N, C-alpha and C positions, 0 to 999 in steps of 0.2 A: 799634259802630261806626256802625251804622243803626239804632241804638234810636228816633228821632223819626218812622221811618216807621210802627213801631207805633202810636204817638200818633194819625196820618196817618188807619189805619186804623180807630180807634176811634172817630173824631169820631162820625162817623153814628151809631152806636151808644150813643152817650152821648146826643146831643141826642133819640134816641128814647126811651129808658129816661127820662129827664128829664120831658118832655114827658110821657108815659103816667102820670106818676106824678101829673099835676094833677085837679083836678076839671074834668072836662070841660064845665063849666060854665060856667067862667070862660077858661079856655086851650084853644086849637084842638088836637085830638089830633094831628095832624100836623105841629105848627109850635111852637118853645119861645119862648114870651112874653119879650121882651126885657127886660120887669123882672125876670128870672128869670137874665139871662148877662148876660155886659159887667159883672161885679162883681170879678171876681180877675183877675191876671195871665196864669193858665193858661186861662182864656176864652179872651183873644185869642192866644195860644199855638195853642188848638185850631180856630179859626177861620181862623188865618193857615196852620196844618198842612194845610189842604185844596188851599190854592193851589198846593203843593208837587207833588200830585198831577195836577195836570193841565196841567204842564210838555210841553214836547216830548220825544217818545222815539223810539226806534230806529223807523225805517221805512224805505219805499223811497224813497230821496234820489239827486236829479241825473239820473235818468230823466227827468225835462224840460227837459232837455237837450243840451247834444253829445256830454257823455263817457259817459253812462251810456246802457243799451236794457233792456228787461223783455223779456218773452216775446213780447210785441206791441209795435208802435208806439205812442209814449205822442201822445196829441193835442194835450196841448199844446206838447211838444216841435216837431213838425212842424206847429203852425198851423190842425191841423185842428178844434178847440175849440170849440164853442159857450158864450153865456153860460149860466150854470146856473140854475136854477131856486132850487136852496138851496144853499150852503156852509157847513158847520161851523165854520170859521175866521173868519166872521164873528160866528155865535150863540155859540158857544163861547168866544170872547173879551168879547164883552159879557155873559155871564152872570158871567164871571171877574171884570168888571171891578165889575160891580154888588157882588159879594162885599168885595171890594175896599173900594168906596165904603164900603160897610155898617161894615164896621172900623173906618176911618177919622173917619166920623158918630159911631160909638159913643164911640171915646177921645175926643171933644172934651168928654164928660159924665162922665168916666170920673172915680167920687168917690173913688178912692184917689190913691195917690202917681202922678202922672205918669210919672216918672221909671222904673217898675217895666214900663213897658209902651212905655217909648220907642222898644226894638230890633224889637217887633213892628209899630209903628206905621210903621218904617223898612223892615222886611221888607215892608208890605202895599204901600209906596211905590213899593218896586224892583216888583213885584208888577204893579201897576197900570202902570207904565212898560213893561215886559217884555209885557204882554199888547198896550197901544196901538202899540208896536214891531213886534209879530205883525201886527195890523191895518196899518199904515202900508205896511210893506213888499209886501203883498199888494195892499192897496185904494188906497193913497196920500193919499186924501181920504178923512177920515172923522168921524163927529160926535165931539166930545169932552163927557164924561159925567162930571161929578164930584159927583155928589150922586145917593143912591138915588132912583129915581123912583118912581112911584105911578102909576096907570090916570089920576089927573088932569093928571098933569106934562104941561107943554105940549113938553118936550124930548123927548118920545116921538115927537115928528113934527119932530124939528129937523133943519136940513141938515147937511151934509159940513162940515167945518172943513177950509179949505184946509192943504195938506200942510206949509207952513213953519209955520203955525200950532201942528201936532201934535210936529213936529219939535223946537221948540222948548221945547214944555210935556215930552215925553219927556228930552228932555237937563237939563232944570233940575230934574224929579223924581228922577232918579238921580244928580245933585248932591246934594241934599237929601239922600237918602237914605243915600250915602255917607259925609257926614260925620255920621251918628246908627249905623252899622253897625260889627261889631266887624272887626279883620283876621283874617286865616286864624289865623295862628300864637296870635290869643287865643280860639278856640274849645276847648270842652274836647270829649272824645272823642265822648259822646253827640250831640253839636251837630254831628258833621262833618257836611257836607253841605247846612247853614242856610247861607242867603244873607249875603255880607261885604263890605267895602269893596270890595275887589279886585271881587268881582262886579258890583258896581254902576259903579265905572269902566270895567271890561272890557265892559260892556255900552253905556256911555257913547260909548267908543271906538267901539263898532261900529255904533251908530247915527248917531254925528257924521261917521263915514266916509261912509254910506250917504248922507246926506243932504248933505254936501259935494262928492262925486262927481256926483251928480244935479243938484245945482245947476251943477257945472261943463260936463257934456255935455247936460243937458235945459234950464237954464237956468230954472227954475222961480222960483228967485231969486236975487240978484245976489250976495249976503255968502258965497260959497262959501268965500272964504279963510277966515274966522273959523270957519266950520264946519271946515274941515280943522285950522285951531288948536286947537279943541277935541278933535278925535281925538287930535292930537300927545301933548296935554299929559295927554289922561287915559290914552294908553295908557303914555308916560313914567312916569305915577306909580305906575302895576301893575307896572312893569319896577322902577323904582327902590325899591320897596317889600322888594324881596328876599324875597318871601312865596312866589313860586312858581320853579318850573324844570323842566327836560326830565323827563319820567320815561324810566330809565335801568336799572329793574330788573330788566330781561327780556333783560339782554346784548343779543346780536346782535338780536334779534328783538321789543326792545322798541316798535319805534313801531308793529307788528303788535298786539302783547299789551296795548298800552295801551287797545284799546279793547274787551276782552274780558276774564273774572276778574281776571287779575294789574292791571290797571289801574285797578282801583276804588281812591278815595282817592290818585290820582297825583297828585305834587308841582305837575302841571300843569293839574288839572282844578281851572277856577275855579269851574265852575257847572255842576252833573250833575243830571238827573234821575234817581232813585237806587230801587235794585232791591233786595231780599231774599227769602230761598228762605221759601215759604211766607207771604211778606207781600203782595210784589207781585213779580210774574215776568212774564216775555214768550217769547215764539216766536223770536226771532233769531236761535239757534246754529243752529236747526235751516231755518229760512224763508232764511238765506244758504248752508247747504249743498245745499239743493234748487235752490238759484238763483234763488230769487223774488222777492229784492230787486234784481234788476237785475244787469246784467255791461258790465264798461268797452269802450269802443269805441275802436277805431284810435285815435281824436282824443287820448285820455287816454295810450294807451300811447306814443304818439309824444313825449309832453311830456316823460317822463323822458330827463333828459341823460345821457350816458356818465360813466360815473363816474371812469374813469382823466384824461380830458381836461377833463368841466366843460361840453362841448360841446354842442349840440342834434344829434342824430342825422343833420339832413340835412346840415350843416356838413361840407364834404368832409374836414376832419382831425380830425372826434371818434372816429374808429375803429370804429364800428358796424360789427358782424358779418353784419347783412343779414338773411335769412329764408327762406334753404335750408332749413334743419334747424330743427327747433320752438325749442329752446335757443338759438340764434342771437340771436335778438332778446330776449332777457332777460340775453346776456351783458355783462359789464363796464358795467353802467346805474345807476342810482340805486337804491340799496337797496329804497327804497320801492316798487318797482314790483315786485317779487315778495315784499313783504310786504302789498299792495295786491291783486296778481293771482297768482293759483295757478296755478303754470305747471305743466304738465304733466310728470308723472316727478317733482313735487315729493311726496317722504313728509308727509303731516298727520294733525292729529289730526280729526276731526268729532264730534258731540254724537250721535250717531246709529249709528255703527258702531265708533268709536275710530279707533284707527290705522289709514292708509288710505293709497292710492296715486293721485295725481291722473292720471285718462286724458285722451286729448286728444279723445275721443268727447264730441259736444254731449250726445246723450241720457243719458251716465252724469253724475251729480250731483257737481258743481255744475250743474245743465242749463244751456247757452247757445245764443243766437242769434248770437254775436257771434264765439264760438272763445274770446275771454279769460272768463276765470273769476273771481269775486270769491271771494278772502281775506278781507279787512278783515272784521272783526265776526263771524267764524264763531267762535261759542265752542266749546270744546274737552273739557268737563265732560258725561262721559254722564250724561244727563236726558233726558226725555218732554218732547216737543215745545214745551211752552207752560210749563216749568219754567227758563228760564234765569234767572238772577238778576243777570247785569254791568251796570253804570249805562251810562248813556246821557249823553257829557261836550257840554253845550250850550255851553260855552264853556270853550276851552283857552288855555294861556298862548302856546304859537304862533301863534296867532290874533291877540293883540296884539301880538306883533313885527312879524306881518306889516301890519297897520292902522297900527303907527309907522313901518314903512319906506315903504307905499303914499301914507299922508297926506302925507309929508314929499315926495315926488319929486312927489305931484300938485302939491301948492303950488308948490316950488321951483323943477321941472324940473331936478332934481338929487337927489343924495346922495349925501353924504359916505363914503369908505370907512369912517371910524370908527362911522356909523351903520350902516353895512353890517356891519360887527362885530358891533355891539350887537344886532342885528335879525336878517336874513336867515343869517347864517352859524353863531348861534346853534342856529338849527333846523336848519341844516346839519349841525351836529357831534353831533348826537345819538350816542351808542354806537350801531351799528348800521348807521347810517347815511355819516357821515363823508365828507361830500362836498365836492371843492374849494372854496375860498371864492370869492364874487363878489366883484368889485374892478371899479372902473372903468376901470383901465389894462385889466383881461382882457378887457372888455367893448370896449372900444376896438380892443385888437388884433386882437380876432376879430368885429370889426364885428356886436356885440350889440347891440340896444337896451333899455336898462336898463328902461323902465317893462314891457317884453314880460317880461324876466328874471323883476320883480317878482312881474306877475301867474302867468308859469308856478310860481313857488314858490307860491304861494297855491293854485292849484288841485290841484298835487299832493297839498301836504301836508294838505289839505281836502277831500280826493277822496270824494265819497261822504257828506260829512256836511250835505249840501242847500245849498251856499254857489252852485254852478256861474250857475244862471240869474239870480239876483238880482245876481251880480256883471254878468254878460252887457248885463245891464239898465241899470243905474247906470253902466256903460263905455260904455253904446250902440254896443255891438258886435253886438249881437245879431242886427241883420238882416243881418250878414256872415257870422256866426260858425252860425247855426242854419240856413242856406238850402241848405247843399250835401248832400248823400249822407251818412247814417250809414254807416260802413265798418266793417268786423270784421279780423281776421285776412287775411294775406297768402295767400290757398291754392293758387292755379294754382302750377304747377310748383315746391312746396313737399311737406314732410315730410306735412305734415296731409292732401293731394291724397293724396298716398302711402297714407294710413292709413285713408282715405274716412270723415273724420269726421262728416260732416253728418249732418241729419235731416232727419224733413219739412217743419221751421217753417224750413232754411235748404236752398234748392232748388238752392245752387250760382254764381248769378249773381255775378260778377264786373265789375268795372272794366278799362279796357285796362291795367291794371298789374297785374290778378290779384288786388285784394282785394276780398272779400266785399261787396258791395252788400246792408248792412242795412233802409236807408229809403232809397230812390230820391231823387235830387232833385226829381224830380217831384212827388212827393208830399209836399215840405215847403215850407210859405209862411212868410212873416213880413211883415207891415202892419205898416206904420208910420206913426202913432204907435199903432195899435190894440194890437200885440201885445208892446208893452215895460209894459202894464197888465194889471190882472187887473178882470173885470165887478164891480161891486156886482151880489149874487146879486137875479134878478128877480123873489122873492117879496118881498125885502125891499123893492123900488122899489113893490111893488105896494101893500104896507101904509104904508109912506109916503112918497107922491110926492115931498116936498122932497128926497129923495137924490138924486133927478134933476138936470140932467142926469148920466148915466152917464159911465164914463170914457171918454176920448177912441176912439172908434170903437167903442165898445158901444153897444148898441141895448137 
């Protein structure tokens, strides 16, 4: 199922062996002469395979926002950060883009049958667009480089292209790639995990939603409606392809197990970073168990609706059970809450000890500063700390459905019950979740704002997958959402206090309602427009002054 990973790991070795066989007077020992490569489709496959190894991976996600917290305050979340001298996300992405440009340039002079490398060219265009997306979401305005540069290239000192230019380039690249890529159902077993038409269209939907909502709320361009139309059209094409569906293969725990070994090759995995035992592995199973990948805040916990009523817990008729006992807060809530947050008293499995029981003490793993403990992404197979091999899902089908719903509402100011049934309610109907459907009538009858509910669904479904800060930025709500204190569990007057669960990292400072204060409002800042942007690394502006001026508010 993951045999192409073997090829990825062999690429560097093959190149070194080949170059080492050449006469050193003719060919540099540390490089492979282009005359000896790019002669066969397999050469293009090997070159493209390297791009797969540099995709996003498991990591600490959403602790730069209001829904996650690490062992200490995150300086991006609280606004105390300074412009860095270097940023790997800039350097690494341009390294990947150079590799993409090399493949594409070489393909133009390919002596064989061009049809034999069409797929690899399309995959390369996908990855070039993907890497520009990663730059765009972080830096907004970036240089568009579409050729292989030399030390003499003027483009080495290019200025940054404006955000709309970069957005349009990415969208066009993904559309072109989609036309030449196979569908998911057309992949043979050995190719599972390779880029498909669905991946290109899903990424296009993601980028178009980002661009469209940024344009609507930040007004960096005036055509937000056509961008949202692109998001809707791309998402709809993915949904109507019938190539994807929700993973339900683990019964009532399907949502949680999607993110560990059970979820590899899941039918909702549109684009994943692939891992395999003894080939490519990671440490996530243990680091989540240790508490090192962040823990949820009260902000996230409060977002989960009551299951029996489908209402927010602050609604007087929700049926919320309160906080007196630990279990009360989790009772009758959206089941994704207890599949994301490990409730004290839960019997569970971890990669270090096997079967275990979660206790409320902050110092007992998973360690926590908020009182909430993360369960999502915690592997269950007994392995050494760096030997987990479950995939990281970069794009999932539920995200596509959420994009379709959100882009429709942002464009039209309304959404039909029929479309809610095709999008939000598909996600809510997953086996083991089975939440009440969202309808316009229900929202009106209970005084709910539909846009708020669509955004809530996105946040709880994608929690700890790295979307939250970008969402707050593009919605232009970060200046409201990120300034208040980050809070944890209700401690004062509850079972937590009776059990004396705190550790030295939590001195027990509470607000007037008895909730733990994790990061006080006095220590949290959000400067507008500065903190809606990331700064271009200072070293880059020193090397290339044409990258200046830096993003708004950054020097």
